[in-house]
C-alpha positions in Angstrom: 24.0 21.5 10.1 22.4 18.3 8.3 26.1 16.4 9.4 24.8 17.3 13.5 21.8 15.5 12.7 22.8 12.7 10.6 25.6 11.5 12.7 23.5 10.4 15.8 21.1 8.4 13.7 24.0 6.7 11.8 25.4 5.9 15.3 22.3 4.2 16.3 21.8 2.4 13.2 25.6 1.2 13.3 25.1 0.1 17.0 21.6 -1.6 16.4 23.3 -3.6 13.4 21.5 -4.9 10.2 18.4 -6.2 11.4 17.6 -2.2 12.6 17.6 -1.3 8.8 14.8 -3.7 8.3 12.9 -2.4 11.1 13.4 0.9 9.5 12.1 -0.2 6.3 9.2 -1.8 8.2 8.0 1.3 10.0 8.8 3.4 7.1 6.3 1.4 5.1 3.7 1.3 8.0 3.8 5.3 8.3 3.1 5.3 4.6 0.3 3.3 4.8 -0.9 5.3 7.8 -0.6 8.6 5.8 -2.4 6.8 2.6 -5.2 6.3 4.9 -5.2 9.9 6.3 -4.9 11.3 2.6 -8.0 9.1 1.7 -10.2 10.3 4.5 -9.0 14.1 3.7 -9.1 14.1 0.3 -11.1 11.1 -1.5 -13.4 9.8 1.1 -15.9 13.0 1.2 -16.5 12.8 -2.6 -17.1 8.8 -2.6 -19.9 9.4 0.4 -21.4 12.5 -1.6 -21.8 10.5 -4.8 -23.4 7.6 -2.4 -25.9 9.5 -1.1 -26.7 11.3 -4.4 -27.2 7.9 -5.9 -29.5 7.1 -2.8 -31.3 10.1 -3.2 -31.9 9.9 -6.8 -34.2 6.7 -6.3 -37.5 7.2 -6.5 -38.5 4.7 -3.7 -36.7 3.2 -0.8 -38.8 0.6 0.8 -38.5 -2.5 -1.3 -36.1 -5.2 -0.9 -34.2 -4.0 -4.0 -33.8 -0.7 -2.6 -32.3 -2.3 0.7 -29.9 -4.6 -1.6 -28.9 -1.1 -3.1 -28.4 0.5 0.1 -26.3 -2.3 1.3 -24.3 -2.4 -1.4 -23.4 1.2 -1.2 -22.6 0.9 2.2 -20.2 -2.1 1.5 -18.7 -0.1 -1.0 -18.0 2.6 1.4 -16.8 0.4 4.1 -14.5 -1.4 1.9 -12.9 1.7 1.0 -12.5 3.0 4.6 -11.0 -0.3 5.8 -8.6 -0.4 2.9 -5.1 -1.1 4.1 -6.2 -1.6 7.7 -5.4 -5.2 7.7 -1.7 -4.7 6.5 -1.3 -1.6 8.9 -2.1 -4.2 11.7 0.2 -6.8 10.3 3.3 -4.5 10.2 2.1 -3.7 13.7 2.8 -7.0 14.6 6.0 -7.7 12.7 7.7 -5.0 14.2 8.5 -6.3 17.4 9.2 -9.5 15.8 11.8 -8.0 13.8 13.3 -6.4 16.9 13.2 -10.0 18.5 15.3 -11.2 15.4 17.5 -8.4 16.1 17.9 -9.5 19.7 18.8 -13.1 18.6 21.5 -11.8 16.1 23.0 -9.7 18.7 22.9 -12.5 21.3 25.0 -14.6 18.6 27.4 -12.2 18.0 27.9 -11.9 22.1 28.2 -15.6 22.3 30.7 -15.7 19.1 32.8 -13.0 21.3 32.4 -15.2 24.2 33.7 -18.3 22.4 36.7 -16.7 21.1 37.9 -14.1 23.9 36.4 -16.1 26.5 33.8 -14.4 29.1 36.4 -12.1 31.1 36.1 -9.3 28.3 32.7 -7.3 29.0 34.1 -4.7 26.8 34.3 -7.0 24.0 30.6 -8.3 24.5 29.2 -4.8 25.0 28.9 -4.3 21.1 26.8 -7.6 20.9 24.6 -6.7 23.7 23.8 -3.0 22.2 23.0 -5.0 19.0 20.5 -7.2 21.0 18.8 -4.4 22.7 18.8 -1.8 20.3 16.6 -3.5 17.7 14.2 -4.9 20.5 13.6 -0.8 21.6 13.1 0.1 17.8 10.9 -2.5 17.1 8.6 -1.7 20.1 8.8 1.8 19.6 7.7 1.1 15.8 4.8 -0.8 17.2 3.8 1.4 19.9 3.5 4.5 17.6 1.6 2.0 15.1 -0.9 0.8 17.5 -1.6 4.7 18.4 -2.1 5.3 14.6 -4.1 2.1 14.3 -6.7 2.9 17.0 -7.2 6.5 15.7 -7.9 5.4 12.2 -10.1 2.8 13.6 -12.2 5.1 15.8 -12.6 7.6 12.9 -13.6 4.5 10.6 -16.1 3.4 13.1 -17.5 6.9 13.4 -17.6 7.3 9.6 -19.3 4.1 9.2 -22.4 5.0 11.5 -22.5 8.8 9.8 -23.0 7.5 6.5 -25.7 5.0 7.8 -27.3 7.8 9.1 -27.2 9.8 5.7 -28.6 6.7 3.7 -31.8 6.8 5.2 -34.7 4.8 4.2 -38.5 6.6 3.5 -40.9 6.0 6.4 
């Protein structure tokens, strides 16, 4: 059963060329970081917010300039923790299509090598290079599109969570 699943993936990777392995690694790291963020939100973030709210609520006064600075420090720390790894995720999303473009150039070089060796009269001989030119482009774009979707969901959650945290750290009236 595993062989039936493995063979199409193996053929796809072979047809796409060496650059496809780099794209696979890049997308794997991208999704590892996305899952790290999801794990942080599910298992760690709530305890950080509870600790920050408890620290804020334990203050006897919350109106002075010092209290405002402490609140700002709590908000900044939580905001930093929320946004951790997001710039790396955005960078990897931007790199995925560029790696696909690299695969396109690599495959086209192979097409031109075949044309130089056999002439332009053998389309069958050029098909392998054309495949190596298009498959990495598609893989890079698919990786980037899935990453953009995940990144937009994470960004939306982070924005809502920042507002929710600010509402919890209220000033005395």
